[in-house]
C-alpha positions as CSV (number, residue, x, y, z in Angstrom):
1,M,-131.7,-25.5,101.5
2,N,-132.4,-28.8,99.7
3,T,-134.5,-27.8,96.7
4,E,-135.5,-31.4,95.7
5,M,-136.7,-32.0,99.3
6,E,-138.7,-28.9,99.2
7,I,-140.2,-30.1,95.7
8,K,-141.1,-33.4,97.3
9,K,-142.7,-31.7,100.3
10,A,-144.8,-29.4,98.2
11,A,-145.9,-32.3,96.3
12,N,-147.0,-34.2,99.4
13,I,-148.8,-31.4,100.6
14,L,-150.6,-30.7,97.4
15,A,-151.4,-34.5,96.9
16,N,-153.2,-34.5,100.3
17,A,-154.8,-31.0,99.9
18,K,-158.7,-30.7,99.7
19,R,-158.9,-27.1,98.5
20,T,-155.8,-25.3,97.0
21,V,-155.6,-21.8,95.7
22,A,-152.7,-20.4,93.5
23,S,-151.9,-16.8,93.7
24,C,-149.9,-15.9,90.6
25,G,-147.9,-12.8,89.8
26,A,-145.9,-11.5,86.8
27,G,-143.1,-14.1,87.2
28,I,-145.3,-16.8,85.7
29,S,-146.1,-14.9,82.6
30,A,-142.4,-13.7,82.2
31,E,-141.5,-17.3,81.2
32,S,-144.0,-16.9,78.3
33,G,-141.9,-13.9,77.1
34,I,-144.2,-11.1,78.7
35,A,-142.1,-8.6,80.3
36,T,-143.0,-7.6,83.9
37,F,-144.0,-4.0,84.7
38,R,-141.7,-3.3,87.7
39,D,-138.6,-5.4,87.2
40,P,-135.3,-4.1,85.5
41,G,-136.1,-3.8,81.7
42,G,-139.8,-4.0,82.5
43,V,-142.5,-1.7,81.1
44,W,-142.3,1.1,83.7
45,E,-138.5,1.6,82.6
46,K,-139.7,2.4,79.2
47,L,-142.9,4.5,79.9
48,N,-143.8,6.9,82.9
49,P,-146.6,5.2,84.9
50,A,-147.7,8.8,85.9
51,E,-148.3,9.5,82.1
52,V,-149.8,6.3,80.8
53,G,-150.8,4.3,84.0
54,T,-154.1,6.0,84.5
55,A,-157.0,6.4,81.9
56,G,-156.7,10.2,82.0
57,G,-153.0,10.1,81.5
58,L,-153.1,7.7,78.7
59,I,-155.8,9.8,76.7
60,S,-153.8,12.9,77.5
61,T,-150.6,11.4,76.2
62,L,-152.3,9.9,73.1
63,T,-153.8,13.4,72.4
64,R,-150.6,15.4,72.8
65,N,-148.1,12.7,71.5
66,P,-149.3,9.6,70.1
67,H,-146.2,8.8,68.3
68,K,-144.5,8.3,71.6
69,L,-146.8,5.5,72.4
70,I,-147.7,3.8,69.2
71,P,-144.4,2.0,68.6
72,F,-144.4,0.7,72.2
73,F,-148.1,-0.2,71.7
74,I,-147.2,-2.3,68.5
75,E,-144.1,-4.0,70.3
76,L,-146.5,-4.8,73.2
77,L,-149.1,-6.4,71.0
78,E,-146.4,-8.4,69.2
79,T,-145.1,-9.7,72.5
80,F,-148.7,-10.8,73.4
81,Q,-149.3,-12.3,70.0
82,K,-146.3,-14.6,70.5
83,A,-146.9,-15.6,74.0
84,E,-148.1,-19.1,74.8
85,P,-149.1,-20.8,78.0
86,N,-145.9,-22.3,79.6
87,P,-145.4,-25.3,81.8
88,A,-146.4,-23.6,84.8
89,H,-149.7,-22.4,83.3
90,L,-150.2,-26.0,82.0
91,A,-149.4,-27.5,85.5
92,L,-152.0,-25.5,87.2
93,G,-154.6,-26.5,84.6
94,E,-153.6,-30.2,85.4
95,L,-153.9,-29.6,89.1
96,E,-157.4,-28.4,88.6
97,R,-158.3,-31.5,86.6
98,M,-156.9,-33.6,89.2
99,G,-159.4,-32.1,91.7
100,I,-156.5,-30.6,93.8
101,L,-156.6,-26.9,92.6
102,Q,-159.9,-25.0,93.1
103,T,-159.0,-21.5,92.1
104,V,-156.4,-19.5,90.3
105,V,-155.9,-15.8,91.6
106,T,-153.9,-14.0,89.0
107,Q,-152.5,-10.4,88.7
108,N,-151.8,-11.0,85.0
109,I,-154.0,-9.7,82.2
110,D,-152.7,-11.9,79.5
111,N,-155.5,-14.8,79.4
112,L,-152.9,-17.4,79.7
113,H,-154.3,-19.2,82.5
114,I,-157.7,-19.7,80.8
115,E,-155.8,-20.8,77.6
116,A,-154.0,-23.3,79.6
117,G,-157.2,-24.9,80.8
118,S,-157.8,-23.3,84.2
119,R,-161.6,-22.8,84.5
120,S,-161.9,-21.0,87.9
121,V,-159.7,-17.9,87.5
122,I,-160.1,-14.6,89.4
123,E,-158.3,-12.0,87.4
124,V,-157.9,-9.1,90.0
125,H,-156.3,-6.8,87.5
126,G,-158.7,-7.7,84.7
127,N,-158.1,-9.2,81.3
128,G,-156.5,-7.3,78.4
129,F,-158.5,-9.5,76.0
130,R,-161.9,-8.8,77.4
131,T,-163.7,-5.6,76.7
132,R,-166.0,-3.6,78.8
133,C,-168.6,-1.2,77.6
134,I,-168.1,2.3,78.9
135,S,-172.0,2.9,78.9
136,C,-173.6,-0.3,80.1
137,G,-170.7,-2.0,81.7
138,G,-171.2,-5.1,79.6
139,T,-168.1,-7.4,78.9
140,E,-167.2,-9.6,76.0
141,R,-164.2,-12.0,75.9
142,L,-162.1,-11.6,72.7
143,E,-159.9,-14.3,71.0
144,R,-156.4,-13.2,71.9
145,K,-154.5,-13.9,68.6
146,R,-157.2,-12.9,66.3
147,I,-157.9,-9.5,68.0
148,I,-154.1,-8.8,68.1
149,K,-153.6,-9.7,64.4
150,D,-156.6,-7.5,63.4
151,T,-155.6,-4.6,65.7
152,L,-151.9,-4.6,64.3
153,K,-153.3,-4.6,60.8
154,K,-155.4,-1.6,61.6
155,V,-152.5,0.2,63.4
156,R,-150.1,-0.3,60.6
157,K,-152.5,1.3,58.2
158,M,-153.4,4.3,60.3
159,Q,-152.6,7.7,58.8
160,E,-153.4,9.6,61.9
161,F,-153.3,8.4,65.5
162,T,-156.4,10.4,66.8
163,I,-158.3,9.2,69.9
164,E,-161.2,8.4,67.7
165,A,-159.2,6.2,65.5
166,I,-157.6,4.3,68.4
167,A,-160.9,4.0,70.1
168,S,-162.3,2.2,67.0
169,L,-159.7,-0.5,67.3
170,L,-162.0,-2.3,69.9
171,P,-165.4,-3.6,68.6
172,P,-168.4,-1.7,70.1
173,C,-170.6,-3.1,72.7
174,R,-172.8,-5.9,71.5
175,N,-175.7,-4.8,73.8
176,C,-175.9,-1.0,73.3
177,L,-173.2,-0.4,70.6
178,S,-171.3,2.0,72.7
179,P,-167.4,2.3,72.6
180,T,-165.7,-0.3,74.7
181,R,-162.2,-0.2,76.6
182,P,-159.9,-3.2,77.7
183,D,-161.3,-4.6,80.8
184,V,-158.1,-3.8,82.8
185,V,-157.3,-2.1,86.1
186,M,-155.3,1.1,85.8
187,F,-153.8,3.2,88.4
188,G,-156.5,4.7,90.6
189,E,-159.1,2.2,89.5
190,T,-160.6,-0.6,91.9
191,V,-159.2,-4.1,91.6
192,K,-161.6,-6.7,90.5
193,D,-163.2,-9.6,92.4
194,I,-160.9,-9.1,95.4
195,P,-163.6,-10.2,98.0
196,E,-163.8,-13.5,96.0
197,A,-160.0,-13.7,96.1
198,F,-159.9,-13.3,99.8
199,E,-162.8,-15.6,100.5
200,A,-160.9,-18.3,98.4
201,A,-157.7,-17.8,100.4
202,R,-159.7,-18.1,103.6
203,R,-161.3,-21.3,102.7
204,C,-158.2,-23.0,101.2
205,D,-156.0,-25.4,103.1
206,V,-153.0,-24.9,100.7
207,L,-151.9,-21.6,99.1
208,L,-149.6,-21.8,96.2
209,A,-147.8,-18.4,95.5
210,I,-146.1,-18.6,92.2
211,G,-143.9,-15.7,90.7
212,T,-145.2,-12.9,92.9
213,S,-142.9,-10.3,94.3
214,G,-145.2,-9.6,97.3
215,T,-145.3,-5.9,96.5
216,V,-148.5,-5.4,94.7
217,Y,-151.5,-4.9,97.1
218,P,-154.1,-6.1,98.1
219,A,-153.2,-9.4,96.2
220,A,-149.8,-9.6,98.4
221,Y,-152.0,-10.0,101.4
222,L,-153.5,-13.4,100.1
223,P,-150.8,-15.8,101.6
224,F,-151.1,-14.1,104.9
225,Q,-154.8,-14.4,104.9
226,A,-154.5,-18.2,104.1
227,K,-152.1,-18.7,106.8
228,E,-154.2,-17.0,109.4
229,T,-157.0,-19.5,108.6
230,G,-154.7,-22.6,109.1
231,A,-153.5,-23.2,105.4
232,K,-150.1,-24.3,104.3
233,V,-148.3,-21.9,102.0
234,I,-145.9,-23.0,99.2
235,V,-143.9,-20.2,97.4
236,V,-142.2,-20.6,94.1
237,N,-140.0,-17.7,93.1
238,P,-136.4,-17.9,91.7
239,N,-135.4,-14.6,93.1
240,E,-136.8,-14.2,96.6
241,N,-139.3,-15.5,99.2
242,A,-141.5,-12.5,99.8
243,F,-143.6,-14.5,102.1
244,S,-140.9,-16.1,104.4
245,E,-143.0,-15.2,107.4
246,V,-145.7,-17.5,106.6
247,S,-144.3,-20.0,104.0
248,D,-144.1,-23.7,104.9
249,V,-142.2,-24.5,101.5
250,Y,-140.0,-22.4,99.5
251,I,-138.8,-23.4,95.9
252,P,-136.1,-21.1,94.5
253,M,-136.9,-22.1,91.0
254,K,-138.6,-20.7,87.9
255,A,-142.3,-21.6,87.8
256,G,-142.2,-23.8,84.9
257,A,-139.4,-26.0,86.0
258,A,-140.7,-26.2,89.6
259,M,-144.3,-26.8,88.7
260,G,-143.1,-29.6,86.3
261,E,-141.3,-31.3,89.0
262,I,-144.2,-31.0,91.5
263,I,-146.6,-32.5,89.1
264,K,-144.2,-35.3,88.4
265,Y,-143.9,-36.1,92.0
266,I,-147.8,-35.9,92.5
267,R,-148.4,-38.4,89.7
268,K,-146.2,-40.8,91.4
269,L,-148.0,-40.3,94.8
270,T,-151.5,-40.6,93.3
271,A,-150.5,-43.6,91.4
272,L,-149.5,-45.5,94.6
């Protein structure tokens, strides 16, 4: 495979696209220093998903053995605090400004697509920096670095890690003053906005799959849905092409490097 030719082919397809959708997995955030959940060295090698992957399991673990989770929780917050949008996030924001990209569908909860300038973002697994009221369902987006700084300060001062103390780390609902929780999807909970994600895939003429292993459903169906309705499928993944059955272009590179090269060629094409 000639990777440079694949990059040029992808740039040509995107430069002539009328409606592009990007479907992004954990690989894009890994380049910002955020560990994936399933890959070697990922979150699920450190914690048992059966214990902490559900709301009930998390509460139970915190009740029985909070000291098992708190060091990991601090480490996770510090990782999110250091993370910044990488060249792949920024490239998607630029494609949107160019009028090429209409929608980003992401499985990531880190808010980096929005911080990179993407405005039309479907977060199928939620957003770790948005709260949801457990009573009225109202949501509020938080400023990532500020809330992490405040949370770390509170956690490090805690004398007891009780459920009540941990619940107090998040601000109460602005509407009804009830407790809130991170607006993320845990095991056993329904993914968010998936009809909108599939509608975007059905309507696009190009689907760009970036950093996704194709193992997390229903998001893994998006490239197949797009192909069924006639779209071109471009896959960027350094490890494997999980969508080889339907892909028109496969670029075996990390997302940041690949998207940087694609943007460079698109600029040349659109300047002609």
